[in-house]
N, C-alpha and C positions, 0 to 999 in steps of 0.2 A: 936560123929563123924558123925552117920547117918544124922542129920540135917546138918551138914556142907557139907556133900557129895552130898545130894539132892540140897543144895544150890549152890554149886559150878556146878553141873551139869546143873542147871538151868539158871546161868551165862553165862556158855559156850555156850550152845545151842542158847541162844538169840543173843549172838555175831554172830553166824553163820547162824543165821535167820531159825533155825530149830523150827518153833512157837509151835508145838503140844508137842515136847520134852521139851521145855522151860517151857510152861505153866504146864504141868505135874509136873516136879520136882519142880518147884518154888510153886505151889500148895500143895505138899506134905511136902516141908519144911515148909510153911507156916501153915499146920496144927499141926506140931510139936512143934514149937515156932513162935510167930509172926514175920513177917518179917519187917525190917526197912523200912523207907521211900523210899528209892532209890530202894529197891528190889521189894517193891509194886508197884512201876512204872513199873519195868520190868514185874511183873505179869500181870498188868493191860494192857499193850500193848501186851503182848503174847495172853491174853483173847482175845482182838480185834481182832488181825490177824487172830485167829481161829474161828472169827465169834460170840463170846461170848460178846455181848455188855453190857448186863447187868452187868458182872463181870469187864468190863473195868470200869465202872462207880463206882461200889461198890470198887473195888480197889484203883481208884484214890480219891475215898472220905476218905478211910483210910489213904492214903498217904498224903492227905491234911491235916487230923489233925495230922499226925506224924511231918509234917514240922513245923506246927504253933506251936507245943509243944517244938520243937528245936529252934525255934525263926527264921525260914526262910521262912519268909513271901512270899518273892516272887517266890520261888519253890512252895509254895502252890498256888500262884495265877497261874501257869501254869498248874497244876493238875486241879483246878477249871474251867479254861478255855476249857480244852479237855474234860471234863466231859460235859460241857455244849455244847459243839461243835457236841458231838455224839449225845446228846439228842435232840439238834435242827434238826440233820441231820434226825432222826427218827421221827420227828414231835411233840416231846414231849415239846412243847415249854414254857409251865409254868417252869417245872423243869429247863430246859436250862436256862431260865431268872434269876432264882433263883441263879444258879451257877455262871453266868456272874455278877451279882449283888454282890455276896460275893467277887470275886476278884476285883471288881472295888473299894470296899470299902477298901481292902488291899493296892491295889496301891496307894489310896489317902492318906492313913495313912503313908505310907513310905515317902511321900512328895518330892522325888527326881526322876530326870529321869530314866527311864529304859526301858528295851527291852518289858518286860511284857506290859506296857501301848500300844505298839504297837498291840500286840495280840488282846487288848480288844476292838481295833478299828475295827477288823474284822467283828464281828458279825453285827455291824452298818452298815459297808459297805455292807454286805450281805442283810441287812434289806432295805436299801435306794434302792439298785438294784432290789430287789424283788419287791420293790413299784414302780419301773419306775423311781426314780430319779437317771439316770445314771451319770449325771455331778456332782451331789452331792457324789455320791459313788465314782467317779473317784478321786475327789479332797481329800475325806477322806482316801481313799487307798493310795494315794500320800504320806500322813502324816505318816502312816506306813511304806511306803518305806524309809521315811528319818530316821524314828527311827531306821529299820532293819540297814540302811547302817551305822549308827552312833555306834550302839552296835555290828556290825558284825554278825548279827543274820541270817543265810542261811534260814532257815524253815520260818520265817517271812518275809524275803525279797521274797521268792518264792510265798508266800499266796498273799502278796500284789501286786506284779506284775500281777500275774493271775487274780486277782480281776480287776486291771485297764484294763487290757486287754479285759476281758469280757465285761467291761462296754464301751470302746471304740467300740467294734463289734456290740454291741446292738443300739449304737448310728448311726450306719451306717459308721463309720471309720474304716472299716475291716482290711485295710492294716496295719494301725498303731496298731490296736488291736492284730492282729496276730504276729507282731513283739514282743509285749510285752509277748504273750503267749509263742512264741519260746525262748524268754529269760530266762522265768521262765524253761521252760523244759530243757535249757542247765545244770542247777544245777540238775535236776532230773536225767538226763542221766549220768551225771558226778559222780552221787552216793554221792552227798555232803549233803542230806537231811535225815531226821530221816524217819523211815518206814510209819508212818502215814501219814505225808506229802507228801512223794514221791507218795503214792496211791491216795490221795486226788488231787494233781496236774495232774497226770496222767489222772484221770476219768473226772476231770472238764475241761481239756484242749481239749479232745476229744469230749466232750458233745458240746462245743462251736463251734468246727470246724464242727460237725454234723449238729447243727442248722443254720449255714450259708451255709451249702452244700459244705464245703472246704473239699471234700471227698479224695484228695490226701494227705492232711496233717493229716486227720482221719485214713488213712490208715498207714501212716508213724508212728505216736504215736501209733496207735494200735499194730504194729509189735512190737516196743519197750517196750510196756506194757506186751505183751505176753511173751516176753524174760525175763523180770523182774519176772512175776508169775511163770514161769517155773524153775526159780532159788529157788523157794520156794513152792515146791509141796503141803505142808500141810497149806499153806495159804488160808483161806476161804473168808475172806473180799476182796473186789477189784476183786477177780477172776470170780465172775459172770457177773460183768460188762465186764471185758475183753472178756470173751466169747460170751457175747452178741454182742458186737463191731465186734468181728471175724466173727460171722455169718451173721452180715451186710455187711461187706467186701466180703465174700465168695458169699452171694446172688448177689451182684453186679456184680461179675465177673464171674456167672453163674454156680458156684459149689454149686447148691441148695441142693443135698443129704448131703453133708459135712456141710454145713449151718444148716440144720435140726439138725443132731448130736451136733453140738456145740451149738446150741439153747437149746437142751434138757439137754445137760450138763451143761448148764449155770444155768439152773432150779434147778438141783441137787445140784449145789452150794450154790444157794441162799436159798435153803431150809434148808441148815446146819446153816445158820444165826439165831440168836434167835431173830429175831422180824419179825411180818407179814408184808405181802405185799412187801417182796425184790424181789419178782420172776415175778412181773408184766412185765417187759420188755421181759423176756425170753418167756413168753407165747405170748406176742404180735407177737414176731419175728415168733415162730412156726406157729401162726395163718395166717401170711402173707404168709409164704411158703407154707402152705396146701391150701389156696386160689389159689395162683398161679398155683398150680398143678391140681386143680380141686377136690382136697379133702375136700368138703364143709362141711361135718358133723364134720370132725377133726377140720377145722377151726372155725367153731362155737362154738364147745367147748373150743377152746383154746382163742377165743376172750371173751367168757363168764369167762374164768379163769382170763383174764386180768381184767374185771371188778370187778370181786370177791377179787381181790388183792388190789383193789383201783386204777387201772389203768384206761387210756380211750381207749376203744376199736376202736375208731374212728381215721382215715377215713376208716380203713380197713374192719370194719363191714359194713359200707355203700358199699363199693366197693363189698363185698360178695353178699349184697342183689341185687345190680345191676346184678351180674353174675347169680344169681338165677332168674333172671326175674322180680324181685319186685321192679321195678324202683320208685313207690311212696314212698315205705319205704326209699328207698336211697336218695331220694330227701330230703324228710322231714328231716331225720338224719343230713344230712349236713348243710341244712338251719339252723336247731337249733343250732348245734354246732358253725357254722360261725356267728351266731347272738349273741351268750354269749362269743366268743373269740376277745380279743382286741389286744392282742400283734402282732406287724408286723410278726416276724419270725414264731409265732404259727399260724398265719393266711396262711402264705408261705406253712406251711406243710400241710393245709387242702386244699387249693385252687385247686391244680391240680386234686384231686378226684372229687371236686365240679364241676369243668369245664367238666371232663367227664361225669358224672352224668346229669348234666343239658342238655348237648348236647344229651344224650340217651333219656330224655323226651321231647325234640325238644325245648327247651327254650333257644334259641340261644341267646336272649337279655342279660339273665342272665350269660350265659356263656361268652359272650363278656364283661361284665362288670368285672366278675372275673378274665378274662384274662387280663384285662387292669390293673387291681391292682396286679396281679401277675408280670407283666411286670415293673410297677413303683417299686414294692420292689425288682426285679432283678437289676434294675439301683442302687437302695439305699445301696443294700448288694453286691457289685460288687465282682468279683473274683472267686467265686466258681461255682458250677454247677447249681445255681439258673437260670442262664440266659438260660442255655441249656434246663431246664424243661419249662421255659415261652416261648421259641421259639417253642417248640413242642405243648404247649397248643395253641399258637397264629396261628399255622399251622392247628391244628385240628378244630379252630373255623372258619378260613377261608375257609377250605374246607366245613364245615357244611353250610356256608352262600353261596355257590356257586363260591367264588373266589379262583379256583384251581390255577391260576398262583401266587399269593401272598402266598398260602398254601405251594405251593412247593418251594419256597425261604426259608421260615420259618422252614420247615421241613429238607431241606438239612443242614441248621445250625446246628438243633438238632441233626440230625444223625452225623455230624461231631464230635460234642461235645462228644456224647456217644461212639463213635468209639476210641476218643482219652482216654477215661477213660476204656476202654476195658468192656464194659458193654453190653453183648450181648442181653439180653431180653430188655432192652430200646431202644437198636438200632433197634430190629426186629419190635417193635411196632412202631417205626416212620416209618420203611420201608412199613408196612401196609398203614400207610398215604399216603406215596409217591406213592404207587401203586394206591390208590384211586385218588389222584391228576392226575396222568398220564392217568389214565382210563378216568376222567372227560375231559381231554384235547385231547382225542382220540388216545393217544399213548398206544395202547393195548399192543405191544409187551413189552415195559419197565413194563408196570403194571405187565405183566405176570412174568416177572424176578423177581420183587420186591416181590410180592407175595411168589413165588417157595423159594427165599432165607429167607423171614420171616418165611415161615411155617418150612422150615428145622431147623432154630434155635429153633423154639416152640416145635418141635418134640424131639430134641436132649436134651432140657431143662426139657422136661416133662410138659410143660406149656399146658395141655390137652384143657382148655377153648379157649386159643387163637388159637390152631389148629382148632378147631370146627369153630370157628368165620371165619378164612380164609376160610375154605372149605365151609361155607355157603355162602360167598360173592361169590367165584370163580364158584360154583354150580347155584346160582341164575344167574350169567351171562350166562352161558351155557343153562339153563332153557329159559331164555328171548328170548335168539337166536334162540334156536331150536323149542321151542313150540309156540313162538309169531312171529318169524321170523324177529325179531329186527336187523339191522347189528349194528356192532361196533359203527358207527357214529351216527346211530340213538340211540343207548343207551346213548352215550354221550351228545346229544341234550336232551333226556329225563331227564338225572341227573339234568341238569341245569334248566330245566323247573321246576323240582320238587323242585329245591333250590329258586324260586322265581324269576329268571332271565327273562327279556323281550328279545325279538329277537335281539335287537341291542347289548345288552350285550352277549348273546349267541355267536353271530357273532365275536365280538371282542375277545372273549375267545377262539374259536375255528379257529380264522383267517380263517373265511369263510364270503360269503356274506349274507345279511339279507334274500335275496330271497331265497337262498339255505336253510337257517334256516327254513323258512316256508314251504317249500317243504318237508324237514324232518318232520316237526311237522304234515303236512297233512298225510303223509305215517304212523306215529306212529299211529295217531287217527284212521286211517283204520285197521291197522293191530291189534290194543288192541280193537277195536270196541267201543271207547268211542268218545264223541264230544266235550269235554271241557279239558283245561290245568289242572283242578281241579281233574278230573277223572284220567288224565294220570298221574299227580304226585302221586294220592292214590295207583296207580298200581305200580309205582316205589318204594315207600315206604312198601308197602305190599310184595313185591318182594325182598326185601333187596338190590335194586339198588342203593340206597343213604345211 
């Protein structure tokens, strides 16, 4: 009776997704008398949902053997598939391949059409997609869709549609791809899928949305994933990823302290899972938030933790070095990472930081080249926020090369994009660029308004490095005027001289005559006690006027 009681309690807990209770009861029942194949599957799934990956595989292995003994080969195939799927997810490709091989032999021995044959297409699809053969992967996933529809298998259909959508997005057919991802998500939100497939689809779709900067969709699906996780409070797997996604959304909307708490909670959930390296993303998210707030020691440690867990601390670590004033290390790191990164979307993630660092070291040619590449990628992967990021980068490069009018246009586009997303930090960063562009054009009043607005946001968020930067810029302007007697118009002319502009270009930019420009330059030379444009430009750079 005790065994029956534990078994019934385990089954009942499984149905209501009380995963810890289900695992405990089924494990107790199994220790008294070995479970049958179906109950072993319940035990394996409960183990997985509570973060016990090794117990998932061992439970499925036993269920696999029991189904074979009972002559139910196709049910054994499903056990083999999910064992291989989890092992592949954890990077144990040798064991995963072995399980997939077992499953293939069983399906071939059956000799008839079956849904299980569709499942075994999924690892091949993932392999092709991972190797960059998006067209081939899309076609093979389409075969899985046909099989899923024939056998009315909702899990397989969702997995295959998600893979097709991912492939289309990677090929630059973003709208079509997102449509397929949305279709897969309909089955998820309707509750038509098994627990494991539900979590897999949630996380995969959100990751694709993040990769193409479809932040609105990422937010929508993250909120849905959050609700699903909250319905299962003792679920460990998937919950860490959910919290990281929540932290990213909170950071975007300016709730930095809440974001940091969620990232720390994500780390706690990841560490409950039974394999190393799960929490790299939580560490990286914590590092980013520490860096933005000027907590450089904490940021450095979190970036190192990211690396220790097998993650890539870039581009955040390079931006930390830039904030610390070590521009050489920052530039070397980003050049190295970009040199070894070939994937378009992976490069898109690195290019904004690379542009910022190249501008800091004065390599405007490299910054322009990276900006052009980022712009091309935003054209290929349309629809998300990548175009907004590219506009901001273009404005920064234009400003650095002395084209303040073009910079103003691009930066206004970026500002509107970030405002629509309710992204206060990104908006404030753009407003600093707008202030600099207005100042270069001689509009000091608007520049002052933009500086003040940006500084207020930085102060509210706790973005100490950005507050210090704005203060340094505005104080430098006051010092230049008070100590050296430069008028606002003379400062505007000096900035354009430092940007390498000739008198005719300066006149066109400031809408004044070349004669007036020449007079301003003579006054600047006299006030600064210099005799060349080179010396005047050096003064401007030394005093942070550019």
